[in-house]
MDTraj code that builds the backbone (N, CA, C; nanometers):
import mdtraj as md
import numpy as np

residues = "MET GLY LYS VAL PHE ILE PHE LEU VAL PHE SER PHE PHE SER LEU ALA ALA ILE ALA GLN GLN THR ASP ASP LYS VAL LYS LYS GLU ILE GLU GLN ILE ARG LYS TYR TRP PHE VAL MET LEU LYS ALA GLY LYS ASN THR SER GLN ASP SER ALA THR LYS ALA GLN ILE GLN LYS GLY HIS LEU GLU ASN ILE ASP ARG LEU TYR TYR GLU GLY LYS ILE LYS VAL ALA GLY PRO PHE GLY GLU PRO GLY GLU TRP ARG GLY ILE LEU ILE PHE ASP ALA GLU SER LYS GLU GLU VAL GLU LYS LEU LEU GLN THR ASP PRO ALA VAL ALA ALA GLY ARG LEU ALA TYR GLU ILE LYS PRO TRP TYR THR ALA PRO ILE GLY SER PHE VAL PRO GLY LYS PRO LYS LYS ASP".split()
xyz = np.array([
    [-6.0349, 4.5301, 12.4195],
    [-5.9305, 4.6285, 12.4396],
    [-5.8353, 4.5881, 12.5508],
    [-5.8830, 4.5175, 12.6495],
    [-5.7994, 4.4738, 12.7601],
    [-5.6891, 4.3805, 12.7145],
    [-5.7227, 4.2879, 12.6227],
    [-5.6229, 4.1931, 12.5729],
    [-5.5163, 4.2655, 12.4921],
    [-5.5570, 4.3640, 12.4140],
    [-5.4625, 4.4408, 12.3334],
    [-5.3693, 4.5190, 12.4251],
    [-5.4258, 4.5807, 12.5293],
    [-5.3442, 4.6560, 12.6242],
    [-5.2427, 4.5656, 12.6933],
    [-5.2871, 4.4485, 12.7391],
    [-5.1967, 4.3533, 12.8049],
    [-5.0875, 4.3101, 12.7077],
    [-5.1243, 4.2833, 12.5823],
    [-5.0268, 4.2440, 12.4809],
    [-4.9230, 4.3546, 12.4595],
    [-4.9700, 4.4803, 12.4500],
    [-4.8781, 4.5919, 12.4281],
    [-4.7845, 4.6111, 12.5474],
    [-4.8381, 4.5991, 12.6694],
    [-4.7546, 4.6122, 12.7881],
    [-4.6508, 4.5007, 12.7913],
    [-4.6934, 4.3769, 12.7653],
    [-4.6019, 4.2627, 12.7632],
    [-4.4940, 4.2838, 12.6562],
    [-4.5356, 4.3296, 12.5382],
    [-4.4402, 4.3539, 12.4290],
    [-4.3384, 4.4611, 12.4672],
    [-4.3876, 4.5674, 12.5312],
    [-4.2983, 4.6749, 12.5727],
    [-4.1917, 4.6231, 12.6689],
    [-4.2333, 4.5469, 12.7704],
    [-4.1365, 4.4962, 12.8683],
    [-4.0438, 4.3918, 12.8066],
    [-4.0933, 4.3135, 12.7117],
    [-4.0079, 4.2165, 12.6418],
    [-3.9012, 4.2890, 12.5608],
    [-3.9423, 4.3926, 12.4905],
    [-3.8465, 4.4700, 12.4117],
    [-3.7457, 4.5400, 12.5022],
    [-3.7916, 4.5894, 12.6144],
    [-3.7003, 4.6553, 12.7090],
    [-3.5969, 4.5554, 12.7613],
    [-3.6406, 4.4320, 12.7899],
    [-3.5473, 4.3295, 12.8388],
    [-3.4460, 4.2934, 12.7312],
    [-3.4914, 4.2803, 12.6070],
    [-3.4003, 4.2494, 12.4955],
    [-3.3008, 4.3633, 12.4766],
    [-3.3495, 4.4866, 12.4828],
    [-3.2605, 4.6026, 12.4678],
    [-3.1566, 4.6056, 12.5789],
    [-3.1974, 4.5734, 12.7019],
    [-3.1032, 4.5716, 12.8142],
    [-2.9966, 4.4653, 12.7928],
    [-3.0375, 4.3450, 12.7454],
    [-2.9405, 4.2379, 12.7187],
    [-2.8425, 4.2812, 12.6105],
    [-2.8939, 4.3456, 12.5051],
    [-2.8084, 4.3935, 12.3965],
    [-2.7120, 4.4992, 12.4488],
    [-2.7629, 4.5942, 12.5291],
    [-2.6770, 4.6976, 12.5870],
    [-2.5682, 4.6353, 12.6737],
    [-2.6037, 4.5338, 12.7542],
    [-2.5051, 4.4675, 12.8388],
    [-2.3975, 4.3995, 12.7556],
    [-2.4397, 4.3355, 12.6442],
    [-2.3432, 4.2673, 12.5567],
    [-2.2484, 4.3687, 12.4936],
    [-2.3038, 4.4791, 12.4424],
    [-2.2211, 4.5830, 12.3804],
    [-2.1270, 4.6432, 12.4847],
    [-2.1776, 4.6704, 12.6041],
    [-2.0944, 4.7263, 12.7106],
    [-1.9794, 4.6321, 12.7438],
    [-2.0080, 4.5025, 12.7527],
    [-1.9038, 4.4040, 12.7831],
    [-1.7969, 4.4029, 12.6740],
    [-1.8400, 4.4078, 12.5454],
    [-1.7444, 4.4086, 12.4346],
    [-1.6586, 4.5354, 12.4373],
    [-1.7194, 4.6491, 12.4684],
    [-1.6444, 4.7747, 12.4745],
    [-1.5411, 4.7689, 12.5861],
    [-1.5783, 4.7107, 12.6999],
    [-1.4846, 4.6988, 12.8114],
    [-1.3656, 4.6096, 12.7762],
    [-1.3836, 4.5198, 12.6803],
    [-1.2775, 4.4265, 12.6432],
    [-1.1882, 4.4798, 12.5316],
    [-1.2175, 4.5945, 12.4779],
    [-1.1395, 4.6466, 12.3652],
    [-0.9916, 4.6504, 12.4027],
    [-0.9089, 4.6088, 12.3071],
    [-0.7655, 4.6071, 12.3320],
    [-0.6904, 4.6603, 12.2109],
    [-0.5630, 4.6852, 12.2307],
    [-0.4804, 4.7447, 12.1260],
    [-0.4189, 4.6366, 12.0375],
    [-0.4270, 4.6617, 11.9086],
    [-0.3573, 4.5840, 11.8067],
    [-0.2724, 4.6849, 11.7299],
    [-0.2021, 4.6381, 11.6293],
    [-0.1151, 4.7272, 11.5517],
    [-0.1490, 4.7147, 11.4034],
    [-0.1951, 4.8259, 11.3453],
    [-0.2300, 4.8343, 11.2040],
    [-0.1051, 4.8751, 11.1275],
    [-0.0687, 4.7945, 11.0289],
    [0.0496, 4.8239, 10.9475],
    [0.0054, 4.8445, 10.8031],
    [0.0352, 4.9630, 10.7520],
    [0.0111, 4.9922, 10.6112],
    [0.1406, 4.9595, 10.5372],
    [0.1344, 4.8597, 10.4508],
    [0.2507, 4.8279, 10.3672],
    [0.2473, 4.9193, 10.2456],
    [0.3598, 4.9824, 10.2197],
    [0.3693, 5.0771, 10.1095],
    [0.4834, 5.0359, 10.0159],
    [0.4810, 5.0903, 9.8970],
    [0.5877, 5.0628, 9.8010],
    [0.7208, 5.1085, 9.8596],
    [0.8202, 5.0214, 9.8512],
    [0.9533, 5.0554, 9.9000],
    [1.0337, 5.1282, 9.7940],
    [1.1529, 5.1677, 9.8307],
    [1.2389, 5.2441, 9.7399],
    [1.3295, 5.1555, 9.6555],
    [1.3416, 5.0285, 9.6920],
    [1.4305, 4.9392, 9.6184],
    [1.3491, 4.8353, 9.5424],
    [1.3190, 4.8661, 9.4171],
    [1.2411, 4.7732, 9.3340],
    [1.3191, 4.7329, 9.2090],
    [1.4485, 4.7385, 9.2177],
    [1.5321, 4.7157, 9.0990],
    [1.5722, 4.5691, 9.0800],
    [1.5212, 4.4779, 9.1600],
    [1.5608, 4.3374, 9.1487],
    [1.5116, 4.2773, 9.0160],
    [1.5844, 4.1767, 8.9680],
    [1.5408, 4.1058, 8.8469],
    [1.4178, 4.0212, 8.8812],
    [1.3508, 3.9689, 8.7800],
    [1.2238, 3.8989, 8.8008],
    [1.2384, 3.7738, 8.8876],
    [1.3483, 3.7006, 8.8739],
    [1.3678, 3.5807, 8.9571],
    [1.3846, 3.6193, 9.1043],
    [1.4592, 3.7251, 9.1283],
    [1.4788, 3.7716, 9.2668],
    [1.3477, 3.8244, 9.3240],
    [1.2718, 3.8989, 9.2435],
    [1.1413, 3.9486, 9.2890],
    [1.0502, 3.8327, 9.3280],
    [1.0490, 3.7286, 9.2464],
    [0.9641, 3.6118, 9.2748],
    [1.0070, 3.5441, 9.4042],
    [1.1371, 3.5324, 9.4266],
    [1.1872, 3.4702, 9.5500],
    [1.1522, 3.5549, 9.6726],
    [1.1644, 3.6865, 9.6598],
    [1.1292, 3.7770, 9.7699],
    [0.9799, 3.7658, 9.8003],
    [0.8971, 3.7629, 9.6969],
    [0.7523, 3.7523, 9.7161],
    [0.7155, 3.6202, 9.7829],
    [0.7799, 3.5131, 9.7416],
    [0.7550, 3.3823, 9.8033],
    [0.7897, 3.3875, 9.9526],
    [0.9046, 3.4456, 9.9851],
    [0.9449, 3.4591, 10.1252],
    [0.8510, 3.5499, 10.2036],
    [0.8019, 3.6546, 10.1401],
    [0.7065, 3.7471, 10.2017],
    [0.5800, 3.6725, 10.2433],
    [0.5254, 3.5927, 10.1528],
    [0.4031, 3.5172, 10.1820],
    [0.4271, 3.4090, 10.2879],
    [0.5409, 3.3436, 10.2806],
    [0.5745, 3.2420, 10.3818],
    [0.5893, 3.3056, 10.5202],
    [0.6466, 3.4246, 10.5250],
    [0.6631, 3.4942, 10.6519],
    [0.5272, 3.5333, 10.7110],
    [0.4370, 3.5829, 10.6280],
    [0.3024, 3.6165, 10.6750],
    [0.2345, 3.4913, 10.7293],
    [0.2453, 3.3817, 10.6569],
    [0.1853, 3.2551, 10.6998],
    [0.2420, 3.2126, 10.8362],
    [0.3729, 3.2204, 10.8511],
    [0.4381, 3.1822, 10.9766],
    [0.3894, 3.2690, 11.0920],
    [0.3875, 3.4004, 11.0703],
    [0.3448, 3.4919, 11.1767],
    [0.1970, 3.4749, 11.2097],
    [0.1171, 3.4398, 11.1112],
    [-0.0251, 3.4122, 11.1371],
    [-0.0389, 3.2919, 11.2302],
    [0.0301, 3.1841, 11.1993],
    [0.0188, 3.0635, 11.2819],
    [0.0888, 3.0769, 11.4173],
    [0.1720, 3.1777, 11.4330],
    [0.2283, 3.2094, 11.5646],
    [0.1345, 3.2989, 11.6450],
    [0.0247, 3.3425, 11.5828],
    [-0.0715, 3.4284, 11.6507],
    [-0.0348, 3.5750, 11.6506],
    [0.0635, 3.6132, 11.5707],
    [0.1094, 3.7529, 11.5684],
    [0.0337, 3.8377, 11.4663],
    [0.0020, 3.7805, 11.3512],
    [-0.0754, 3.8527, 11.2496],
    [-0.2182, 3.8013, 11.2541],
    [-0.3133, 3.8943, 11.2631],
    [-0.4546, 3.8584, 11.2671],
    [-0.5224, 3.8792, 11.1325],
    [-0.4752, 3.9760, 11.0568],
    [-0.5316, 4.0067, 10.9248],
    [-0.4170, 4.0450, 10.8331],
    [-0.4228, 3.9982, 10.7090],
    [-0.3216, 4.0354, 10.6099],
    [-0.3859, 4.0321, 10.4719],
    [-0.3448, 4.1240, 10.3871],
    [-0.3945, 4.1185, 10.2505],
    [-0.3486, 4.2367, 10.1681],
    [-0.3399, 4.2129, 10.0367],
    [-0.2979, 4.3193, 9.9443],
    [-0.4185, 4.4016, 9.8981],
    [-0.3894, 4.5192, 9.8449],
    [-0.4921, 4.5991, 9.7801],
    [-0.5070, 4.5507, 9.6362],
    [-0.6221, 4.5709, 9.5789],
    [-0.6518, 4.5186, 9.4463],
    [-0.6207, 4.6107, 9.3313],
    [-0.5403, 4.7107, 9.3557],
    [-0.5030, 4.8020, 9.2478],
    [-0.3614, 4.8529, 9.2721],
    [-0.2912, 4.8909, 9.1664],
    [-0.1548, 4.9418, 9.1841],
    [-0.1564, 5.0782, 9.2529],
    [-0.0464, 5.1115, 9.3156],
    [-0.0346, 5.2405, 9.3825],
    [0.0669, 5.2315, 9.4944],
    [0.0783, 5.3383, 9.5703],
    [0.1748, 5.3409, 9.6810],
    [0.1356, 5.2417, 9.7903],
    [0.0055, 5.2328, 9.8218],
    [-0.0402, 5.1389, 9.9235],
    [-0.0419, 4.9997, 9.8645],
    [0.0280, 4.9063, 9.9290],
    [0.0385, 4.7700, 9.8768],
    [-0.0483, 4.6708, 9.9522],
    [-0.0630, 4.6893, 10.0842],
    [-0.1441, 4.5968, 10.1617],
    [-0.1476, 4.6365, 10.3075],
    [-0.2196, 4.5563, 10.3857],
    [-0.2275, 4.5817, 10.5289],
    [-0.1949, 4.4553, 10.6068],
    [-0.1490, 4.4773, 10.7283],
    [-0.1287, 4.3711, 10.8265],
    [-0.1828, 4.4246, 10.9585],
    [-0.2473, 4.3405, 11.0353],
    [-0.2858, 4.3782, 11.1706],
    [-0.2201, 4.2785, 11.2645],
    [-0.1364, 4.3321, 11.3528],
    [-0.0579, 4.2509, 11.4453],
    [-0.1201, 4.2499, 11.5840],
    [-0.1065, 4.1371, 11.6512],
    [-0.1375, 4.1242, 11.7933],
    [-0.0021, 4.1129, 11.8626],
    [0.0480, 4.2249, 11.9105],
    [0.1818, 4.2303, 11.9711],
    [0.1794, 4.3257, 12.0897],
    [0.2784, 4.3121, 12.1748],
    [0.2859, 4.3929, 12.2962],
    [0.3226, 4.5386, 12.2688],
    [0.4035, 4.5624, 12.1658],
    [0.4528, 4.6989, 12.1456],
    [0.4817, 4.7253, 11.9973],
    [0.4966, 4.8517, 11.9653],
    [0.5353, 4.8930, 11.8310],
    [0.6735, 4.8372, 11.7976],
    [0.7612, 4.8352, 11.8965],
    [0.8967, 4.7826, 11.8748],
    [0.8927, 4.6341, 11.8375],
    [0.8044, 4.5588, 11.9002],
    [0.7909, 4.4174, 11.8641],
    [0.7426, 4.4033, 11.7204],
    [0.6473, 4.4862, 11.6805],
    [0.5973, 4.4821, 11.5424],
    [0.7104, 4.5151, 11.4452],
    [0.7884, 4.6179, 11.4757],
    [0.9010, 4.6534, 11.3884],
    [0.9993, 4.5376, 11.3751],
    [1.0260, 4.4706, 11.4849],
    [1.1171, 4.3553, 11.4821],
    [1.0590, 4.2427, 11.3953],
    [0.9297, 4.2180, 11.4092],
    [0.8650, 4.1146, 11.3280],
    [0.8637, 4.1523, 11.1799],
    [0.8443, 4.2798, 11.1508],
    [0.8459, 4.3251, 11.0110],
    [0.9825, 4.3047, 10.9464],
    [1.0878, 4.3131, 11.0248],
    [1.2225, 4.2933, 10.9705],
    [1.2472, 4.1484, 10.9291],
    [1.1609, 4.0558, 10.9728],
    [1.1739, 3.9163, 10.9285],
    [1.1113, 3.8951, 10.7908],
    [1.0465, 3.9976, 10.7365],
    [0.9822, 3.9893, 10.6052],
    [1.0865, 4.0192, 10.4971],
    [1.1119, 3.9241, 10.4065],
    [1.2115, 3.9477, 10.3015],
    [1.1827, 4.0707, 10.2143],
    [1.0551, 4.1032, 10.1929],
    [1.0218, 4.2197, 10.1097],
    [1.0552, 4.3500, 10.1818],
    [1.0382, 4.3525, 10.3110],
    [1.0769, 4.4699, 10.3900],
    [1.2291, 4.4773, 10.3982],
    [1.2920, 4.3645, 10.4281],
    [1.4386, 4.3611, 10.4406],
    [1.5069, 4.4032, 10.3107],
    [1.4475, 4.3681, 10.1962],
    [1.5065, 4.4018, 10.0664],
    [1.4727, 4.5436, 10.0219],
    [1.3820, 4.6103, 10.0941],
    [1.3430, 4.7461, 10.0560],
    [1.2321, 4.7521, 9.9534],
    [1.1760, 4.6383, 9.9154],
    [1.0635, 4.6382, 9.8205],
    [0.9369, 4.6924, 9.8851],
    [0.9246, 4.6731, 10.0170],
    [0.8107, 4.7256, 10.0912],
    [0.8598, 4.8139, 10.2049],
    [0.7886, 4.9225, 10.2266],
    [0.8075, 5.0082, 10.3427],
    [0.6795, 4.9945, 10.4256],
    [0.6754, 5.0556, 10.5410],
    [0.5560, 5.0397, 10.6245],
    [0.5355, 5.1604, 10.7136],
    [0.4128, 5.1719, 10.7599],
    [0.3748, 5.2698, 10.8606],
    [0.2928, 5.1941, 10.9644],
    [0.3211, 5.2152, 11.0923],
    [0.2567, 5.1428, 11.2017],
    [0.1723, 5.2399, 11.2837],
    [0.0482, 5.1998, 11.3112],
    [-0.0421, 5.2793, 11.3952],
    [-0.1093, 5.1880, 11.4965],
    [-0.1309, 5.2345, 11.6203],
    [-0.2105, 5.1557, 11.7135],
    [-0.3544, 5.1518, 11.6629],
    [-0.4211, 5.0388, 11.6839],
    [-0.5580, 5.0195, 11.6357],
    [-0.6322, 4.9376, 11.7400],
    [-0.7559, 4.9708, 11.7670],
    [-0.8298, 4.9089, 11.8765],
    [-0.9560, 4.8390, 11.8284],
    [-0.9828, 4.7214, 11.8857],
    [-1.1074, 4.6507, 11.8613],
    [-1.1286, 4.5491, 11.9722],
    [-1.2480, 4.4924, 11.9749],
    [-1.2771, 4.3873, 12.0726],
    [-1.2097, 4.2582, 12.0271],
    [-1.1591, 4.1789, 12.1196],
    [-1.0896, 4.0545, 12.0838],
    [-1.1873, 3.9409, 12.0532],
    [-1.2618, 3.9579, 11.9449],
    [-1.3589, 3.8573, 11.9019],
    [-1.3332, 3.8250, 11.7554],
    [-1.3890, 3.7162, 11.7073],
    [-1.3721, 3.6786, 11.5672],
    [-1.2260, 3.6567, 11.5324],
    [-1.1806, 3.7238, 11.4309],
    [-1.0403, 3.7125, 11.3872],
    [-0.9422, 3.7628, 11.4911],
    [-0.9902, 3.8405, 11.5865],
    [-0.9023, 3.9066, 11.6816],
    [-0.8943, 3.8352, 11.8165],
    [-0.9406, 3.7124, 11.8235],
    [-0.9273, 3.6354, 11.9460],
    [-0.7785, 3.6114, 11.9692],
    [-0.7283, 3.6417, 12.0884],
    [-0.5855, 3.6204, 12.1157],
    [-0.5456, 3.4733, 12.1023],
    [-0.4198, 3.4534, 12.0712],
    [-0.3669, 3.3182, 12.0638],
    [-0.3406, 3.2721, 11.9219],
    [-0.2954, 3.1492, 11.9137],
    [-0.2595, 3.0914, 11.7845],
    [-0.3792, 3.0222, 11.7207],
    [-0.4006, 3.0430, 11.5894],
    [-0.5081, 2.9711, 11.5219],
    [-0.4685, 2.8238, 11.5021],
    [-0.5697, 2.7416, 11.4839],
    [-0.5432, 2.6000, 11.4566],
    [-0.5138, 2.5817, 11.3088],
    [-0.4165, 2.4977, 11.2804],
    [-0.3866, 2.4668, 11.1401],
    [-0.4927, 2.3715, 11.0901],
    [-0.5294, 2.3897, 10.9622],
    [-0.6315, 2.3024, 10.9013],
    [-0.5827, 2.1609, 10.8849],
])
top = md.Topology()
chain = top.add_chain()
for i, resn in enumerate(residues, 1):
    res = top.add_residue(resn, chain, resSeq=i)
    for name in ("N", "CA", "C"):
        top.add_atom(name, md.element.get_by_symbol(name[0]), res)
traj = md.Trajectory(xyz[None], top)
């Protein structure tokens, strides 16, 4: 019984130490939380372009997202998988809502009125996809 008791006591303190390390890690991540900008891309009011113009606008839209990603401004981008008012999302790493609006105006689909948007502040820890700075090109 003595060995079992010692094992249980050792296990308890080991688990307590692991829990403390986990709590410290979570606390550190929470302290690092920062603001990003969540953009909901929505269907715009001007969708009357011919198919060739639509294709050119879409090509420019994707090129603009790619450019902003490699500049470190867009952290996440993607379309929704079904038709509807919501077209896609973008998450920006920018100083202000005004900066995001200015960057959105460089998007040919927004400039042409094919896409509209709504901007909301959004918070997360700067880890994974949200590490500040420019990603490396492959």
